[in-house]
N, C-alpha and C positions, 0 to 999 in steps of 0.2 A: 205667672209663677204658680198660681193655684192649680193649673192643669198639670204641671210637673209634680206637685205634691199629691194630687189626686192619682196620678199614674204610679208614683212611688208606693203609696199605701191606699189602695182603693177601699179597704175595709174600714178606714177611719170615717168615711162618709158614704156608706154603700147605697144610700137612696138619693144622693146628690151628685157630687163630682165623680165618684167612683162607681156609679150605677152600671154603666155599660161594661167597664172592665171587670167588675166583680161578677157579672153574669156571664161574661166570656170565660172567666176562670171556672165558674160553675159548669159551663158547657164542656170545657176540657176535662174536668173531673168526672162528669157523668159518662164520658165516652170510654174511659178506662183503656183496655188494650185493643179490643176489637169493635167498640162502639155499640150503640143501641140499635143500629139498623138504618138503612136508607129510608128517609121520610119519617122516622120516629123521633126526631128531635123535638124537644119541648121548648127549649130556649128560643128557637127561631120564631115560634108562633106568637108569643106575647111578651116575653121578657127582654129579648135582645132587640132594641129598636132599629138598629142598622145592620141586621144580619146579612143582608144581601150585598153590602159594600165593604165597610171597614173590617168587620169581624166574620168574614166568610170562613176563615180557617177555623174559628171556634165552632161553627156549625159542622164543618167537615170532621173536626175532632170529636164532636158529640155523636155524629152518625156513624163514622167509620173508625173511630178510636185512634190509638197511637199508630196502628198500621197504616191507616189512611193518611195521617199527617206525614209519616215517613215517606209514603209513596209520593205525595205532593212535593215534598222537599227534594226527593230524588229526581222527579221530573223537572223541577226548576234547575237543578244542577246539570242535568243532561242537556237542557235547552241552552244554558249558558256555555257549557263546554263543547257543544256540538260545533264542529268546524263548518265554516261557510264554504260554498263551492269554490270561491276564489282562493281561499286559504288552502284547500286541497290541491288546487292546481299549482300554487306556489310551492307546496311541500314536495310535489312530484318533480318540479323543475329544480329544486335545491337538492334533490337526492342524487343528482349527477355529481360525481367527484370533480374537483378542480383539475386533476390530471386529465381525465377523459374529456373535459371541456377544452383544455389546451390542445389535446391531440385532435379532437374533432374540428376545432377552429383552424388548426394548422393544416390538416389534411384538406379541409374545405377550401382554404385560401390557395393551397398548392394546386388543387384540381382546377380552381378557377383560373389561375395563372397559366396552367398548361393548356387549358382549352382556348384561352385567348391567343396564345402564341402558336398553336398548332394549325 
């Protein structure tokens, strides 16, 4: 329960339960719109203890700013929305209308019948 309260208000105990989250918020704030530049992050060096795992987005926000965070979110959306190759094949197969399927199957079965009788 203490972790939830620490998450809800990290500034109530910024040197205890809310240490990592408060420094992540500081990193987001330092980044502003375009960031401080690649490799120029201060929070990742000493203040953010798990900058390489849980709070990687905070470091990206500090270095690349809001533009970098928007780019990361857009890439995630693109990855999730990108169709798999099997889905693309299914989409091409379902593009054939039911009428043309019936005509194709009817003409195919008729040609098979005629070739067997001929």
